[in-house]
N, C-alpha and C positions, 0 to 999 in steps of 0.2 A: 098810107095807113099800115102797110105791111112792114115798113121799116120801123115805125114806132112800136109796133107789136113785138118785133124781135128785140128791141132794146128793153122793153118792159120785162119780157121773159128772162133776159140775161140778168137784169137787176134782181129779179125774184130768186134766180138760181144762186146768185152771190149771197143774198140774204139768208137763204136756207143753209148754205155751206157755213156761213159765219155763225149761225145759231145752232149748229149740230154739236152734240156733247162730245167731250174728249174721248180718245180711244183708250180702253183699259187693258189692252194686250201687253204692253211693256211691263207694268208692275207684276202681272201674273207670271210673265217669263222670268223676271228677277227673283220672285219668291220661289219659283220652281228650281232655279239654279242654286239658290241658297239651300233648299231642301236636299238637292242632289249632293252638294258639297258636304252637308252634315252627314248624310248617309255614308258617303265615302269615308269620312273621318271615323264614324262609328265602326264601320267595317274594318278599317285599318287598326283601330284600337282593339277591337275584338280579336283580330288576328294576332296582334302583339301580345295580348293577354294569354291567348291560347299557347303561343310560343313560349312565353315566360313560365306558364304552368307546366308545360312539357319539360322545359329545361330544369325547373325546380324538382320535378319528379325524378328525372334522370340523375340529378346531383344527389338527391336523397338516397336513391338506390345505390349510387356509387359509394357514398359515405357508409352505408350499411355494409356493403361488400368489403370496404377497406377496414372497417371496425372488426368484421368477422375474420378477415385475413390476419389482422394484427393479433387478435386473440389466439388464433391458431398458431401464429408465430411464437407468441410467448409460451404457450403450452409445449410446443416442439422444442424451444430453446431450453426450457426447464428439464425436459426429458433428456435431451442430448447432454446437458451439463451433468445430470445425475448419472447417466451411463458413462460419461468420461471419467467422472470421479470414481465410479465403481471399477472401471478398467484400471485406473491408476493405482487404486488401493489393492486390487488383485495382483497386479504386476509386482508391487512392492512386497507384498506378503509372500509371493512365490519365491522372490529372491532371498527373503529372510529365513525361509523354512530350512534350507541346508545348514545354516548356523545353529538353529534350534536342534536339528538332528545331531550335529556334532556335540552339542552340550549334553544331550540325552545319552549319547555313547560314552561320554566322559563320566557321567554319573553311573552308568552301568558298570564301569570299572573302578568304582570308588574304593574298592578293597586293596588297590595297589599300594605298595609301600614306597614307591618312587615319587617323591614330590616334584622332581624335575620333569617327569613325564606329564604330570598334571599341569604344571606351569607352561610347558610347551604347548599343550592342548589349548589352554586358555589363550595363549598368544596367537595360535592358529585361528581360533574362532574370532578373536578381535580383528585380526587381519582380514578375515573373510567378511566380517561386518563392514569394515572400512571400504573394502572393494565394492560391496553392495551399495553403500551410500554414494560412492563416486559414480556408479551407474546412473543414479538419479540426480547427479550434479550437486550432491551435498558434500561439502568439504570442510575440514576442521580449520579453525583460525589459528595461525601461529602467533602467540602472544608474548611468551617469555623473551625478554631482551629487546622487545620492540617498544616504540614510543606509544604512550597511552592514546587510544583513539576512541572518543565517546560514541562513535558510530558503530564500533565493533566490541568495545569492552565496557564492563560495568565494574567500577572500583568498589571493592568491599572494604579495604582498609589501606592505610599508608604506612610505609616503613622508612624510618630515618636511617640512612645509610650513605657511606661515601664510596661504596663499591659500584654503584650505578648512578648515572646522571638523573637529576630530578625529572620526574614525569615519565620514567621508564618502568615498564612492567617487570617486577622482580620475580614474581611467581604466579602460577595459574592454579586457582582452586577448582575451576570447572571449565572444560573446553567449550568454546563457542563454535557455531557452525553457520555456514552460508549455503543457500540454495540458489544456484545461478549467481546473479548479481544482487540478490536480496539477502538480508540478514534473517537467518532462521532462529538463532539463539545467541545472545551476547556471551562473551567469555567473562567469568568472574575472576578478577585479578587483584593483586596487591601492587600498589604503585609506590615507587621510590620518591622520597622527598629529602631535602637537605637536612643535615644534622643541626639541631638548634645549638646555640651558644651554651646554654645551661647544661645540655647533655654532654657537649664537648668538654667543658670544664670539669664536670663530674667524672668523666672518663679519665681525664688527665690526673685528677686528684687520686682516683683509685690506683692508677699506675704508680704515682709517687708513694702512696702509702704502702703498696706491696713491696717496693724497693726498700723502704726503711725497715719494714718488718723482716725482710730477708737479710738485711745487714745485721740486725740485732740477733737473729737466729744464727747467722754464720759466726758472730763473735762469741756466742755462748758455746758453740761447738768447738771453737779453737782453744778452749781452756786447757792448760797444760798441767803437768804434775806439780810444778812449783806453786801454781795457784792453789792446788789442793793442800799442799803443805801449809801454805800461808793461812789456809782456812782452818788449820788445827787437826787435819786428818793425819793419822800415823802413816809413815812411809814403810811399805812392805819391802824389806831387803831380801827376804827369802831365807834368812838364817834360822837355825833351829834353836 
């Protein structure tokens, strides 16, 4: 009897275990792990957003400082340029004042009757002005007899001539100047060009006509006394 009772009890235990409901701990743990992962993601995103906002603010502040520095740089550059221009103008005027003084001295002695002295004074002032310009690297352009250069010369007219090659500057109407390697003012010049055929023929005709008229004049001057007699004029023998 005792053996049978033990068997019956074992069967009941197995039946109870088979009919027991499933354990719900695994899904709860899975949900908790997912919540924890989401929490970590949110925290990471929040940290990243805060970092980006901080970098944005720093970048904005840096741009504001850069803009302010650039504005100050522009103001400082304009001020320095104006001061440099003022210094250059002052230096030039100081160098020109002695020439003005010499001209005033010349006018103070305008009653002099020696024109040579006045001319010498003008030459001296001109030389002084030239030296002053050279101090500022301003130099006159040599034009007469040189080939025409459109970068340095401005042609006012052309002259037909055989005395100069075509394209050569024959005369200078106004001097040109350079400052350093830059053109300050072009020279106003007259440029030579070949003599046209019509002008050459006209010149040859004038020369021929002049020679014929000279021959006619010379023949009239060589009229002798016999020609006068033949013309009916009485010959003066000097008798009373």
